[in-house]
N, C-alpha and C positions, 0 to 999 in steps of 0.2 A: 484836673485831678488825675492822678496816676491810677491805673487799674490795679486791683488786687489780684494776685495770682497764687494758686494753690498747686504746688508742684510735688508729685509723687515720683520717686525714682527707686530703682532696685535692680539687681541682676535679673536676668531673664529667668522666669519660673518662681520668683519669690512671692508672687501673689498680688502685686501692685494693681494689675488690671481688675482683678476680682474686687479689691477694696475700692478702687475708683468707681467701678460700675455700681456698687452698693451705695456709695455716697451720692452719686448722681440720681439714683432713684429716691433717695431719702430727702435730699435738699433741692428744692426748685430754684434756689438762688445760684446754684452751681451749673456751669455749662462746660462740656468737654471741649478741649482745644484739640482739633484734629490736626495731626502732623502730616507733613508731606513726605513722600518717600519715592525712591527709584526702584525699590525691590518689587518683585513680582507679586501681584495680587493673589491671595489665597482664595480658594473656592467659597469659603464662608464670609468673606469680607465684601464690604460695600464701599465704592469710591465716594468720598465726601462724608462718610460716616465713620469708618474705621481709620482711613488715611485718604489723603489726596495722592493718587498714584500718578506720578509724573515720569516722563522719559528722562533719561540722564541729560540729554541735550536741553530740554525745557527746564529742568532743575538748575543746571549750570547758568542758563540765561537769567533765571530769577536771582541767583547768587550775584551775578554781575549787576543786576538792577537793585541790589541791596534790599530785596523783598523779604529776607529772613531775619528774624530776631536772633536765631541761632541755627546752626546746621553742622552736621558732621558725617563723614563717611565712616559709619559704624563698622561695616564689613566691606571688603573689596567689592565694589559695584553696587553697594547698598547705602545710599545717602539718605539721611533723615534730617528734617528741619521743621522749625516753627515759623510760619508766615506771619509777618506783622499784621496783615489783613485779618488773620484769625483772631488776634487779640482785640483789634478794633471792632470786629463784628460782635464779639462777646461783650465787650465793654459798653458798646452802644445799646445793648439790650439791658444794661444795668445789672449784669450778672458777673460772677467771679469765674475766671477761667481756671479750669482744672486740667493739669498736665499729667500724662502717663508717659514719661520719657526716660532716656538713658541718663546715666550719671553725669557725663560731660555736658550734655544739654542742660540739665538741671543746675549745674554749677554756673554755666554761662548766664542763665536767667537770673539766678540769685545775684550774680555780680552786677548785672544791669539794673535790676529792680530793688535791690537791697531789702529793706523791711516790708516792702509791698508784696514781696514774694515769700511765702512760707514754704520751706522745703522739707519734705518728709522722706526719709530713707526707710524703705520696707526691708527689714532684715529677716532672712530665712533662719530656721533653727540652727542650720549648719551648712557648710559647703557640700557635704555629702548628701544631705537631703535635697539640696538644690540640683545637684547632678542627677540624682535619681528621678526627680520631677521632670527634668529636661529629657532624660532618656525615655521616659514613659510617653512623652509627647510624640516622639518618632518623626519629627519634622525636618531633621537634618541628616545629611550623610556623615560619615565618620570624620572627615576633614572639617566640615562646618561645625560639628559637635565639639571637636577639640578646640576650635577657635572660640566658641562660646564659653567653654570651661575656662580657658585662659582669661577671657574678658571678665568672667564672673569673679575670678580671684582678684583682679585689679579693682573691680567695682566694690567688692567687699572691703577692700583696704581704704576706701574713701568715706565710709559711713560717718565718721566724726566731723566731716565738713558740712553736714546738713543741720538744720534747725532742730530736728527731732528724729530719733531712731525708733521706729515702730516694729517691734518684734512680731512676726507672723508665725508663731509656733502653734497657737490654737486660733483658728479663723474667727470664731464668734467673739473672742476677747479682742482680737486685732480690729475687728469691725466696730466694736463698741468704743474702743480707744480712739479710732479714727473719727468716729462721730463726735466725740468730745473735743478733739482737736479742731474740727471744722466749726463747731459751735463757738469756741473761743476766738477763732480767726475771723468769722463773719460777724 
């Protein structure tokens, strides 16, 4: 039997991580799929919980070994991907894997898993609101910030390629709607 996958995607700052964390607390049947990355670990992050932090060399070895379900160099020097072993781990526990990943990764998973993967695009109220949220984070320099804005524009143009568009204009409503989507899927 094929594993069921619940995939949340959105431009950076749209609120997908907040929604995913809420659902993981609410539904014991869900398990977070930890992505691998080559980007630097941030002070508040834990290896194996937030991401599997790999060196670029180790990541590329795993690519050669076909260890990834999907992977992409999202920004120069920052590669992200989903390990097959992560899906196997979650599936063996009888749980549904929940993803919090970029748009291209979500599309790749949907292509490979079809109806076993339910893809949800978390849509911000507007691009302007998204840019303001990202600016308040203060995690990027000006060059990185502009790259993120350009990427946001591209990702926003992909929203219709997903099974459901979840507007995150008012968080309590978005959380309630996400809960209903999960109940239908599981």
